[in-house]
N, C-alpha and C positions, 0 to 999 in steps of 0.2 A: 150522406157522406162520412159522418162520424163513425157510425158503426162498420163500415168498410175499412176506414183506416184503424180502427181499434183492433189490434191483434189478438185480444182476448174475446171477442165477440164469439158467441156460440154459433156452431154452423147454422142452425135455423135462422139466426138473426141475420147473418150474413146473406143467406139466400133471399130472405125478404128484403132487405135493403137493396141488394141488386135489382130485385124484381120491380122494385119502386123507384127506381134511379131516375127513369124519365129520358127526355131528350139529351142529345149529345152536346155538351157545353165545355166539357172538362179536357184537358190536354192529355194526350197518351201518357205522358209523365205520372199522372196520376195513379193509374195502373201499374205502370213498369216499376215504379218505386216500390211497391208493394211485392210485385213479381220477384224482385231482385234481393229482397230482405230475407234472409233465412231466419230471421227471429219470428216470422209469421208461420203458421202451420202449412204443410204441403197442401192441404185441402184449401185453405184460405189463398195461397198464391196461385194455385192451378185456377181456380175460378176468376182471379184477377187477369191472370194471362189470357183466359177465355175472352174476358170482357175487353181486353186490349185490342184482340183480334177482330171480336164481333164489331166494336164500336169504330175502330179506327182502320181496319184494311177493308175496303170496300171495291166491289166489282168496277172495273174501269181505270182503276189506280194504275200509274206506271210503276214499274219495279223500283225505280228510283225513289218514289214516295213511300213505298214498303219499306226500302231500306231507311229511309229518314225515321219512320215509326220505331223499327225494331234493332237498328244498328247497336245502341249502346245497352242493350240488355245484356246482363251477367248470365241469366239462366240459360240462354240458347248456346248450345255446342254444336260444331259440325257434325259429330258423330250422332246427333240427335235429329238431324235432318236427312230425309231420305227420299230419293225419287221413287215414286210409286209406278210399277209397270203392271204387268197381269198379275191379278190376284184372286184368290179363291172366295173372297168375302165381299161383302157390301161396304162401300165407303161412301160419304155423304157429298161426294162431288163426281162429275161426270169424267170418265177417262175416254178420251179420243186421240186419233192420230195426229191431230192438230195442236194439241195442247201439251203441257207437262205438269204434272201433279207432284207436289211436294208434300211430305207429312213431317210435322213437327212433333216429335215425342216430347211431351210437356212434363218435365220433372220427373223422369222415368224411375222406377224403383224396381229393381230386377227382382226382389223378394216378393213383390206384389204382382205376380205374373198375371192376375185377373183384373188388375186395377190399372188399366192404361188409359191416360189421357192424350189425346192427340188432336191436333189441327191440321187441317188440310187446305192447301191452296193450290188452284188450279190456274196455271198461267198460259196464256195465248203463245203459240209459238214452241220451238224446241230449245229449251235451257238445260244445260248440264248442271249436275250437283256443284262442281268446281265454279261455274259462271255465277250461279244462285249465291253460293257461299262468298264468293269474291264481293259480289254486289252488296250483300249483307254486312259483311265485316270489313270490306276493303276501304281504304281511306279516299283514293281517287277513282270515282266512278264515272265513265263516259257514258252518258245516256244515249248517244247514238248507237252504241253497241247492243243496248238492251231495249229492244222494240216490244217485247211482252208486256202484257197488262193483266192484272188480276180478272179472271173470268168468275170464280166462285171461291168461298170460305166455307168450309165445312168442320164440324165437331164432333168427336167422339169421346164421352158421351154428349148428349145434347147440351147445348149452351143455355144457360138462364137468360131468358129474354129480358133485357133492362130497358127496353123503349116501351114496354107495356102493349106489345102488339097482341091481338087477338088470336093469330095465327100460332100454330105450334112451329117451333124452329127446329129443323133437322139438325140441322146443320150441327 
């Protein structure tokens, strides 16, 4: 943990610490505090954002639970959340007529056009951008209006497996 919270950790030290993190016992706030702190490098913050999603947004979660994990984050902007429709490339989640896929552009830098970090969340049912953003940023959310649940979470580039699984994580 100490390497991860140290903003001066070298990139290879950070990756190694994440790879050896182990079972989920930390609160989401552990990752989000770093994600929201501009004093950490973009590389460091992006990895912590990926871990926040990887470790705390799970298939089967209600959208209100997703909101509880992500609501207070300063790095998320409505303009950086996109509904994914027909695309010409591969994405790490399944597109289907009965789900909605949202893409989070993670700390985008327009000058780095070849260095995009993105998180994809597939939600059951039809959810508009406006509804999803209201859910994430709104104060009073009526769970009855949001029947969707998380189906999949995917990452581009691949997320570092912090659970020490033997299988590769696409996502």
